[in-house]
Every structure is written in structure tokens, then in C-alpha cells.
C-alpha positions as CSV (number, residue, x, y, z in Angstrom):
1,M,-137.4,38.9,-55.1
2,L,-137.8,37.8,-58.8
3,G,-138.2,34.2,-57.9
4,T,-135.0,33.9,-55.8
5,K,-135.1,30.7,-53.7
6,V,-131.8,31.0,-51.8
7,I,-129.5,33.8,-50.7
8,L,-126.1,32.5,-49.8
9,V,-123.9,34.6,-47.4
10,M,-120.4,33.3,-48.0
11,G,-117.3,33.9,-45.9
12,H,-114.0,33.0,-47.5
13,G,-110.6,31.8,-46.5
14,S,-108.0,34.5,-45.8
15,C,-110.7,37.2,-45.6
16,G,-108.8,40.5,-45.4
17,A,-111.7,42.3,-43.7
18,V,-112.0,39.8,-40.9
19,K,-108.2,39.6,-40.6
20,A,-108.0,43.4,-40.3
21,T,-110.7,43.4,-37.6
22,L,-108.8,40.7,-35.6
23,Q,-105.7,42.9,-35.8
24,A,-107.6,46.1,-35.1
25,K,-105.1,48.1,-37.2
26,E,-105.5,51.2,-39.3
27,V,-106.0,50.1,-42.9
28,P,-106.3,52.1,-46.1
29,G,-109.7,52.5,-47.8
30,Q,-113.1,51.6,-46.4
31,I,-112.3,48.2,-44.7
32,S,-112.1,49.8,-41.3
33,A,-115.7,50.9,-41.7
34,L,-116.6,47.2,-41.6
35,Y,-115.0,46.6,-38.2
36,P,-118.1,47.3,-36.1
37,H,-120.1,44.8,-38.2
38,I,-117.5,42.1,-38.0
39,Q,-116.5,42.6,-34.3
40,P,-119.4,40.5,-33.0
41,A,-118.0,37.5,-34.9
42,V,-114.5,38.1,-33.5
43,D,-116.0,38.4,-30.0
44,Q,-117.8,35.1,-30.5
45,A,-115.1,33.1,-32.2
46,G,-111.9,34.5,-30.8
47,P,-108.6,35.1,-32.6
48,N,-108.8,32.3,-35.1
49,L,-109.3,33.7,-38.6
50,E,-111.3,30.8,-40.1
51,A,-113.5,30.5,-37.0
52,A,-114.2,34.3,-37.0
53,T,-115.0,34.3,-40.7
54,K,-117.4,31.4,-40.3
55,A,-119.1,33.1,-37.3
56,N,-119.4,36.3,-39.4
57,A,-121.1,34.5,-42.2
58,K,-123.6,33.0,-39.8
59,I,-124.2,36.3,-38.0
60,Q,-124.7,38.2,-41.2
61,S,-127.1,35.6,-42.7
62,A,-129.2,35.7,-39.5
63,L,-129.3,39.5,-39.7
64,L,-130.3,39.4,-43.3
65,R,-133.1,37.0,-42.5
66,Q,-134.5,39.7,-40.1
67,A,-133.4,43.0,-41.7
68,S,-135.9,43.2,-44.5
69,T,-139.6,42.7,-44.0
70,V,-139.7,41.3,-47.5
71,I,-137.0,38.8,-46.9
72,S,-138.2,37.8,-43.4
73,G,-141.8,37.4,-44.8
74,L,-140.6,35.1,-47.5
75,V,-138.4,33.1,-45.1
76,K,-141.4,32.7,-42.8
77,E,-143.6,31.5,-45.7
78,G,-140.9,29.0,-46.7
79,K,-140.4,30.6,-50.1
80,L,-136.8,31.8,-49.4
81,K,-133.8,30.5,-47.5
82,V,-130.9,32.6,-46.3
83,V,-128.0,30.4,-45.4
84,A,-124.3,30.9,-44.5
85,A,-121.4,29.1,-46.1
86,Y,-117.6,29.1,-46.0
87,Y,-115.4,28.9,-49.1
88,D,-111.9,27.5,-48.6
89,I,-109.9,29.3,-51.3
90,A,-107.0,26.8,-50.9
91,S,-109.0,23.7,-51.5
92,G,-111.9,25.1,-53.5
93,A,-114.4,23.5,-51.1
94,A,-117.5,25.3,-50.0
95,T,-119.3,24.2,-46.8
96,L,-122.8,25.2,-45.6
97,L,-122.7,26.4,-42.1
98,D,-126.4,26.5,-41.1
């Protein structure tokens, strides 16, 4: 991992992919391919865009901690952290979520 100490999975305000998942509409391009990966966050958080975006960041960071044997091994050894955060585009504030 080239000495990486932290991987930050950051959701952001007004996220188009989460918004499109909430609306479940046809959209151009590849965003609709992300729906199945974002839907668990929508199921967990409900129809609030910010809450669903934060839930998605937490879910994805948890999945990343487990998805790779290299990453999970480094996490278990305390050599790497994978954390979720939320970036509020309007205010410029970033908040750690876990």
C-alpha cells in the first residue's frame, strides 16, 4: 500500500448518484449502474439525501475494509484505517462519520 495510513471514503452534499438512486429514474450514462450499490444506504437512511449519502459512505468504507485481503490485513494489524466522511459542499466542512 506504499505506506498509506488512511483511506478516506467521502460522500458529498448534493450527490447526483445518491439522488438518482433515491428517485429511481432512468439517467444517462453509467450512474444507474451504481444503483444496486447505493440502494442499501437508501434502504437504511430513507428518502433524505444527506442521510443516505452519509449512510452510503459508511457502508462503502465498511465494505472496503473487508473487500481486500491486503486492506483487511493492514486494518487488523493497525497499520491502516479506512474511515467514512461527509463533505458539505455549501459550507466547505468535512465531517468524519466513523
